[in-house]
C-alpha positions as CSV (number, residue, x, y, z in Angstrom):
1,M,-85.7,-32.5,-144.6
2,G,-87.8,-31.6,-147.6
3,G,-86.8,-30.7,-151.1
4,T,-84.1,-33.2,-151.7
5,T,-84.3,-33.8,-155.4
6,P,-81.4,-35.4,-157.3
7,G,-81.2,-35.1,-161.1
8,I,-81.1,-32.0,-163.2
9,V,-82.5,-28.8,-161.7
10,V,-84.3,-27.0,-164.4
11,G,-87.2,-25.1,-162.9
12,M,-91.0,-24.9,-163.1
13,G,-91.9,-21.9,-165.3
14,D,-90.3,-19.5,-162.8
15,N,-87.1,-17.5,-162.2
16,F,-84.5,-19.3,-160.2
17,E,-81.0,-18.6,-158.8
18,V,-79.0,-21.5,-157.4
19,A,-76.1,-21.5,-155.0
20,V,-74.2,-24.7,-155.7
21,D,-71.6,-26.3,-153.3
22,V,-69.1,-27.6,-155.9
23,E,-66.9,-29.3,-153.3
24,A,-69.3,-31.3,-151.1
25,A,-69.0,-35.1,-151.3
26,A,-72.1,-37.1,-151.8
27,E,-72.1,-38.5,-148.3
28,E,-71.7,-35.2,-146.6
29,A,-74.3,-33.3,-148.6
30,P,-77.4,-34.1,-146.4
31,G,-75.6,-33.0,-143.3
32,L,-74.3,-29.8,-144.9
33,A,-77.8,-29.1,-146.2
34,S,-79.2,-29.4,-142.6
35,T,-76.5,-27.0,-141.4
36,I,-77.5,-24.3,-143.9
37,I,-81.2,-24.8,-143.2
38,E,-80.6,-24.4,-139.5
39,W,-78.4,-21.3,-140.0
40,M,-81.0,-19.7,-142.3
41,T,-83.8,-20.5,-139.9
42,V,-81.9,-19.0,-136.9
43,E,-81.1,-15.9,-139.0
44,G,-84.8,-15.5,-139.9
45,I,-84.1,-15.9,-143.6
46,I,-86.5,-18.8,-144.0
47,H,-89.2,-20.4,-141.9
48,A,-88.2,-23.6,-140.2
49,T,-91.1,-25.7,-141.4
50,P,-91.1,-26.6,-145.1
51,T,-94.3,-26.5,-147.2
52,D,-96.6,-29.5,-147.4
53,D,-98.9,-30.8,-150.1
54,R,-101.5,-28.1,-149.4
55,D,-99.1,-25.4,-150.5
56,V,-99.3,-24.2,-154.1
57,W,-95.7,-25.3,-154.5
58,G,-96.2,-28.8,-153.0
59,A,-94.1,-30.3,-150.3
60,G,-90.5,-29.6,-149.3
61,Y,-89.9,-26.0,-150.0
62,Y,-89.0,-23.2,-147.5
63,R,-90.9,-19.9,-147.2
64,P,-89.1,-16.6,-146.8
65,G,-88.6,-15.6,-143.2
66,P,-88.9,-12.2,-141.5
67,N,-85.2,-11.3,-142.3
68,Y,-85.1,-12.5,-145.9
69,Q,-84.0,-9.0,-147.0
70,V,-80.4,-9.7,-145.9
71,T,-80.2,-12.0,-149.0
72,V,-81.4,-9.3,-151.5
73,A,-78.9,-7.4,-153.6
74,L,-81.2,-4.5,-154.6
75,T,-83.9,-3.9,-152.0
76,D,-85.4,-1.0,-154.0
77,D,-85.7,-3.0,-157.2
78,S,-89.3,-3.2,-158.4
79,F,-89.3,-7.0,-158.1
80,A,-87.8,-6.9,-154.7
81,V,-90.6,-4.5,-153.6
82,E,-93.2,-6.8,-155.0
83,F,-91.6,-9.8,-153.3
84,A,-91.7,-8.0,-150.0
85,L,-95.4,-7.7,-150.3
86,S,-96.2,-11.2,-151.6
87,R,-93.4,-13.4,-150.1
88,L,-94.3,-16.0,-152.8
89,G,-90.7,-17.1,-153.4
90,R,-89.5,-20.5,-152.1
91,L,-86.2,-22.2,-151.3
92,Q,-85.5,-25.7,-152.6
93,V,-82.7,-27.8,-151.2
94,T,-81.3,-30.4,-153.6
95,T,-79.0,-33.2,-152.5
96,G,-77.7,-35.9,-154.8
97,R,-75.7,-36.0,-158.0
98,T,-77.1,-33.0,-160.0
99,V,-76.3,-30.9,-163.0
100,F,-77.2,-27.3,-162.3
101,Y,-77.9,-25.7,-165.7
102,P,-78.8,-22.1,-166.6
103,I,-82.1,-22.7,-168.4
104,Q,-82.8,-20.0,-171.0
105,G,-79.3,-18.6,-170.3
106,V,-76.3,-18.6,-172.6
107,P,-73.5,-20.6,-170.9
108,G,-69.9,-19.7,-171.4
109,P,-67.4,-18.9,-172.6
110,A,-65.5,-21.3,-170.5
111,V,-61.9,-20.6,-169.8
112,C,-59.2,-23.2,-169.3
113,P,-57.6,-22.7,-165.8
114,L,-54.3,-24.0,-167.1
115,C,-53.7,-22.1,-170.3
116,G,-56.4,-19.4,-170.4
117,Y,-57.9,-20.7,-173.6
118,S,-61.5,-19.4,-174.0
119,V,-63.9,-21.9,-175.3
120,A,-67.0,-20.3,-177.0
121,L,-70.0,-22.6,-176.4
122,T,-72.5,-20.5,-178.4
123,D,-72.2,-18.7,-181.7
124,S,-72.8,-15.0,-181.0
125,K,-74.3,-14.5,-184.5
126,T,-76.7,-17.5,-184.7
127,G,-77.2,-18.2,-181.0
128,Q,-76.6,-21.9,-181.8
129,M,-74.2,-24.1,-179.8
130,T,-70.8,-24.5,-181.2
131,D,-68.9,-27.7,-182.0
132,D,-66.9,-27.3,-178.8
133,W,-70.2,-27.5,-176.8
134,Q,-70.2,-31.2,-177.5
135,L,-67.1,-31.6,-175.3
136,F,-69.0,-30.1,-172.4
137,S,-72.2,-31.9,-173.2
138,N,-70.4,-35.3,-173.2
139,A,-68.7,-34.4,-169.9
140,L,-72.0,-33.4,-168.3
141,A,-73.6,-36.7,-169.3
142,D,-70.7,-38.6,-168.0
143,W,-70.7,-36.8,-164.7
144,H,-74.5,-37.3,-164.3
145,D,-74.0,-41.0,-164.9
146,G,-71.4,-41.3,-162.2
147,G,-68.2,-40.5,-164.1
148,P,-65.6,-37.8,-163.4
149,G,-67.0,-35.4,-166.0
150,L,-63.7,-34.3,-167.6
151,V,-63.4,-31.9,-170.5
152,D,-60.3,-32.0,-172.8
153,C,-59.0,-28.5,-173.4
154,P,-59.0,-27.9,-177.2
155,S,-55.8,-25.9,-176.8
156,N,-53.5,-28.0,-174.6
157,G,-55.3,-31.4,-174.5
158,S,-55.5,-31.5,-170.7
159,A,-58.5,-33.3,-169.1
160,I,-60.1,-30.7,-166.7
161,A,-63.0,-31.3,-164.3
162,L,-66.2,-29.4,-165.1
163,N,-66.1,-27.3,-162.0
164,D,-62.5,-26.3,-162.6
165,W,-63.3,-24.4,-165.8
166,R,-63.7,-20.6,-165.3
167,W,-67.0,-19.5,-166.5
168,Q,-67.5,-16.0,-167.9
169,G,-70.8,-14.2,-167.9
170,D,-73.8,-14.8,-165.7
171,W,-74.6,-18.4,-166.8
172,P,-72.1,-20.9,-165.5
173,I,-72.8,-24.6,-165.4
174,A,-72.1,-26.3,-162.2
175,V,-72.2,-30.0,-161.0
176,G,-72.4,-31.1,-157.5
177,H,-74.2,-32.9,-154.7
178,L,-75.7,-29.9,-153.0
179,G,-77.6,-26.9,-154.2
180,F,-79.9,-24.2,-152.8
181,T,-82.4,-23.0,-155.4
182,F,-84.2,-19.7,-154.7
183,W,-87.3,-19.7,-156.7
184,N,-88.8,-16.3,-157.7
185,W,-86.5,-14.6,-155.2
186,P,-84.9,-11.2,-155.7
187,V,-81.3,-11.3,-157.0
188,L,-79.0,-12.6,-154.2
189,H,-76.5,-10.3,-152.6
190,P,-72.9,-11.4,-153.2
191,N,-72.2,-11.1,-149.4
192,F,-75.0,-13.5,-148.7
193,V,-73.6,-16.0,-151.2
194,G,-70.2,-15.6,-149.6
195,Q,-71.7,-16.3,-146.2
196,I,-73.3,-19.6,-147.5
197,G,-69.8,-20.6,-148.7
198,R,-68.3,-19.7,-145.3
199,E,-70.9,-21.7,-143.4
200,L,-70.3,-24.7,-145.8
201,G,-66.5,-24.3,-145.8
202,H,-66.6,-24.8,-149.5
203,R,-66.5,-23.0,-152.8
204,V,-70.0,-21.9,-154.0
205,V,-71.0,-21.2,-157.6
206,V,-74.1,-19.3,-158.5
207,T,-76.1,-19.8,-161.7
208,R,-79.6,-18.7,-162.6
209,G,-82.3,-19.0,-165.2
210,K,-86.0,-19.1,-166.0
211,L,-88.3,-21.8,-167.3
């Protein structure tokens, strides 16, 4: 299966939206990826054969299929209309320990699931990262290096896993072993994202960005 790229998914100068399985174990991620690719292929959401090196995107990406519109939130949006004519978007499947970060987005605030304390990660006046951001930055580095990636709540002191924090806004950060990145695709419909989660049997977090 193509497009299996561990590391940090950041993009290639394009818009992206990622559906991240935040519960898949490392050993089950490849099998789950195959399950979703097969499901999307049967439903006509993508073409079965990934791109090769002759494609402008390179190898390992999946082209939109004839029924891709079931994934689209707003079919009459100007970008969705353009997409329908060009079909230039691609799906990338990522397996391996990965930090899925909302490039050019503003992550947070992040809310503690135990006490409800809201951690501001960016200063609304300056746009700069706050001192509390270092707590999450350290946890992300630890998780990427194989650690548990725990963040100590500044309010109650509890150590909480990155994916257990409740992210507000459109720019969550997620870590996991399986992600589906829709490059230059119209905004995904919540029902479609929910269906991905049902097919996986896991919780799915969506983040997005542009590079």
